[in-house]
C-alpha positions as CSV (number, residue, x, y, z in Angstrom):
1,R,67.0,-53.6,-3.5
2,P,63.9,-52.4,-5.3
3,R,62.4,-49.1,-4.3
4,R,59.0,-48.9,-2.6
5,P,56.5,-47.0,-4.7
6,R,55.8,-43.5,-3.4
7,R,52.5,-43.0,-1.7
8,R,50.4,-40.3,-3.2
9,S,48.8,-37.8,-0.9
10,P,45.0,-37.6,-0.8
11,A,45.2,-34.4,-2.9
12,A,47.3,-36.1,-5.5
13,R,45.0,-39.1,-5.7
14,R,42.0,-36.8,-6.3
15,R,43.9,-35.1,-9.1
16,V,44.4,-38.5,-10.8
17,G,40.7,-39.2,-10.5
18,G,40.1,-41.0,-7.2
19,G,38.6,-39.9,-3.9
20,R,36.3,-36.9,-3.4
21,P,36.2,-34.1,-6.0
22,P,38.3,-31.0,-5.0
23,R,36.5,-28.4,-2.9
24,C,36.3,-25.9,-5.8
25,Q,34.5,-28.5,-7.9
26,R,32.0,-29.2,-5.1
27,A,31.4,-25.5,-4.7
28,M,30.8,-25.1,-8.5
29,A,28.4,-28.0,-8.5
30,A,26.5,-26.5,-5.6
31,E,26.4,-23.1,-7.3
32,A,25.1,-24.7,-10.5
33,A,22.4,-26.5,-8.6
34,E,21.3,-23.3,-6.9
35,D,21.2,-21.5,-10.3
36,A,19.1,-24.3,-11.7
37,E,16.7,-24.0,-8.8
38,E,16.4,-20.2,-9.4
39,V,15.6,-20.7,-13.1
40,A,12.9,-23.3,-12.2
41,W,11.5,-21.0,-9.6
42,E,11.4,-18.0,-12.0
43,K,9.7,-20.1,-14.7
44,L,7.1,-21.3,-12.2
45,I,6.2,-17.8,-11.0
46,V,6.0,-16.5,-14.7
47,K,3.4,-19.3,-15.4
48,L,1.6,-18.7,-12.1
49,V,1.3,-14.9,-12.2
50,A,-0.1,-15.1,-15.8
51,L,-2.8,-17.5,-14.5
52,R,-4.0,-15.4,-11.5
53,G,-7.7,-14.9,-11.8
54,D,-8.5,-18.3,-13.2
55,P,-11.0,-19.8,-10.8
56,E,-9.4,-23.3,-10.9
57,V,-5.9,-21.9,-10.2
58,E,-7.2,-19.7,-7.4
59,A,-8.8,-22.8,-5.8
60,L,-5.6,-24.8,-6.2
61,L,-3.6,-22.1,-4.5
62,A,-6.0,-21.7,-1.7
63,E,-6.2,-25.4,-1.1
64,K,-2.6,-26.6,-1.6
65,H,-0.2,-23.7,-2.1
66,Q,-1.2,-20.8,0.1
67,D,2.4,-19.6,0.5
68,L,2.6,-18.9,-3.3
69,I,-0.4,-16.6,-3.3
70,S,1.8,-13.6,-2.2
71,C,4.6,-14.7,-4.6
72,A,2.5,-14.6,-7.8
73,V,1.2,-11.0,-7.7
74,P,2.0,-7.8,-9.6
75,L,5.3,-6.1,-8.8
76,D,5.7,-2.7,-7.1
77,M,6.9,-0.9,-10.3
78,A,8.6,1.8,-8.3
79,T,11.1,-0.8,-7.0
80,G,10.7,-3.7,-9.4
81,E,10.2,-6.0,-6.3
82,L,7.2,-7.9,-4.9
83,P,5.3,-6.1,-2.1
84,A,5.1,-7.8,1.2
85,G,2.0,-9.9,1.9
86,P,-0.9,-8.7,4.0
87,D,0.7,-10.2,7.1
88,G,4.1,-8.6,6.3
89,T,5.6,-11.8,4.9
90,T,8.2,-11.1,2.2
91,M,8.5,-13.1,-1.0
92,A,11.7,-14.8,0.3
93,E,10.0,-15.9,3.5
94,A,6.9,-17.2,1.6
95,R,9.1,-19.1,-0.8
96,E,11.0,-20.8,2.0
97,N,7.7,-21.6,3.9
98,W,6.4,-23.3,0.7
99,F,9.5,-25.5,0.3
100,R,9.4,-26.4,4.0
101,R,5.7,-27.4,3.8
102,K,6.1,-29.4,0.6
103,L,9.4,-31.1,1.1
104,R,10.4,-33.3,4.1
105,G,13.3,-32.7,6.4
106,S,16.6,-31.9,4.6
107,Q,14.9,-32.1,1.2
108,S,13.5,-28.6,1.9
109,T,17.0,-27.2,1.6
110,D,18.3,-29.4,-1.2
111,P,18.4,-27.3,-4.5
112,K,17.8,-30.4,-6.6
113,E,14.6,-31.3,-4.7
114,R,13.4,-27.7,-4.7
115,R,14.0,-27.5,-8.5
116,K,12.1,-30.7,-9.0
117,L,9.1,-29.4,-7.0
118,C,9.0,-26.2,-9.0
119,K,9.1,-28.1,-12.3
120,M,6.3,-30.5,-11.1
121,L,4.0,-27.6,-10.2
122,A,4.8,-25.8,-13.5
123,K,3.9,-28.9,-15.4
124,A,0.7,-29.3,-13.5
125,L,-0.3,-25.7,-14.4
126,R,-0.2,-26.6,-18.1
127,K,-3.7,-28.0,-18.1
128,Y,-5.1,-24.7,-16.7
129,A,-3.1,-22.7,-19.3
130,A,-4.2,-24.8,-22.3
131,K,-7.6,-23.0,-22.7
132,Y,-5.9,-19.6,-22.8
133,E,-3.3,-20.8,-25.4
134,D,-6.0,-22.0,-27.8
135,A,-5.8,-19.9,-30.9
136,G,-8.2,-22.0,-32.9
137,E,-11.7,-21.2,-34.2
138,G,-14.0,-20.2,-31.4
139,A,-11.2,-19.0,-29.1
140,L,-12.0,-15.9,-27.2
141,S,-10.6,-12.8,-29.0
142,A,-8.5,-10.1,-27.3
143,C,-11.3,-7.6,-27.9
144,D,-13.8,-9.9,-26.2
145,A,-11.5,-10.6,-23.2
146,L,-11.0,-6.9,-22.6
147,K,-14.6,-6.1,-23.1
148,E,-15.8,-8.8,-20.7
149,G,-13.2,-7.9,-18.1
150,G,-13.5,-9.7,-14.8
151,P,-10.9,-12.0,-13.1
152,Q,-10.2,-14.0,-16.2
153,E,-9.2,-11.0,-18.3
154,G,-5.7,-11.4,-16.8
155,P,-5.1,-15.0,-17.9
156,W,-6.5,-14.3,-21.4
157,I,-4.5,-11.2,-22.1
158,C,-1.3,-12.4,-20.4
159,H,-1.3,-15.5,-22.6
160,K,-2.1,-13.5,-25.8
161,L,0.8,-11.2,-25.0
162,A,3.0,-14.2,-24.4
163,A,2.0,-15.7,-27.7
164,G,3.2,-12.6,-29.4
165,L,6.7,-13.2,-27.9
166,A,6.9,-17.0,-28.7
167,G,10.1,-17.9,-30.4
168,T,11.8,-14.5,-29.7
169,R,14.4,-13.5,-27.2
170,F,11.6,-12.2,-25.0
171,E,9.9,-15.5,-24.7
172,G,9.3,-16.3,-21.0
173,L,9.0,-12.7,-20.0
174,R,7.1,-12.1,-16.8
175,I,3.7,-10.6,-17.7
176,A,1.2,-9.7,-15.0
177,K,-2.1,-7.8,-14.9
178,E,-2.0,-4.8,-12.7
179,K,-5.5,-3.6,-13.3
180,P,-8.1,-3.9,-16.1
181,G,-6.4,-3.1,-19.4
182,V,-3.0,-2.4,-17.8
183,Y,-0.2,-4.9,-17.7
184,Q,3.4,-5.3,-16.4
185,L,6.0,-6.4,-18.9
186,G,9.0,-7.6,-16.9
187,T,10.1,-5.5,-14.0
188,K,10.3,-2.1,-15.6
189,L,7.5,-1.6,-18.2
190,L,3.8,-0.8,-17.4
191,V,1.6,-0.7,-20.5
192,A,-2.0,-0.2,-21.5
193,V,-3.3,-2.7,-24.1
194,Q,-6.1,-2.5,-26.6
195,A,-7.4,-4.7,-29.4
196,D,-7.3,-3.5,-32.9
197,L,-10.9,-2.9,-34.0
198,E,-10.3,-4.0,-37.5
199,G,-8.1,-7.1,-37.3
200,G,-8.6,-7.8,-33.6
201,E,-4.8,-7.9,-32.9
202,L,-3.7,-7.2,-29.4
203,L,-1.7,-4.0,-29.3
204,V,0.3,-1.9,-26.8
205,H,-1.4,1.4,-27.2
206,G,0.5,3.3,-24.4
207,Y,3.2,3.0,-21.8
208,F,3.4,4.7,-18.4
209,D,6.5,6.7,-17.3
210,E,7.8,7.0,-13.7
211,K,5.2,9.8,-13.0
212,H,2.4,7.5,-14.3
213,V,1.9,9.7,-17.4
214,L,0.6,7.6,-20.4
215,H,2.6,8.0,-23.6
216,P,0.7,6.8,-26.7
217,V,2.1,4.1,-29.0
218,R,0.4,1.6,-31.2
219,S,2.4,-1.5,-31.8
220,P,2.5,-5.3,-31.3
221,V,4.1,-6.3,-28.0
222,R,7.3,-7.6,-29.6
223,T,7.9,-4.4,-31.6
224,F,7.2,-2.4,-28.5
225,L,9.7,-4.3,-26.4
226,E,12.4,-4.1,-29.1
227,E,11.9,-0.3,-29.5
228,H,11.9,0.4,-25.8
229,G,15.0,-1.5,-24.9
230,A,13.4,-4.2,-22.7
231,K,15.7,-6.9,-21.3
232,P,14.9,-10.5,-22.2
233,P,14.1,-12.9,-19.3
234,S,17.6,-14.2,-19.0
235,D,18.8,-10.7,-18.1
236,T,16.1,-10.0,-15.6
237,C,16.2,-13.1,-13.4
């Protein structure tokens, strides 16, 4: 009498390749999706904070993305964190509010949808950044940007500093204007910048310590970061 084939348990069937993936795999997939969302969010904020002061970007935020206004601001360098908004809203709360406003229903909590939204806005910001990335003839020099000052000093200088890091391990570092001539590099370094009078190159000419005392240096931004042990973006996210 022939034997009946043994029935495999659901767990055994999953191991062979059928049925739902094991719980650990689902957890790993969810964790990977959340990590991807976080990377997309960080890249968006790096782009956005560098463009603060551009009149078109400010109008875009005021009209369509009010929740992001308090997310793309200089850090509190004492803590390395974003300060709360004028109404007391934290960055985490503002971020969640933005996702809820822009995504419908359950999409607002779906890491894939949130990542897609971040990438869409980051892509839309490229057209505003293009004029600051232009290094061709007739482009505004670092010296002129600092001399003219005003709200657009920030986008000009942030993008010129970023250009000095392109292709290096520091590419994508968060750069923000704290005040005229003073910029944040990542979460730890606060520097004063100056244009070389002879060649026009943008230089870090000093950095501030914890007591806000300025220590003179005179070097390109990449050299400064390498000498002062700054962490690349992948280590600071």
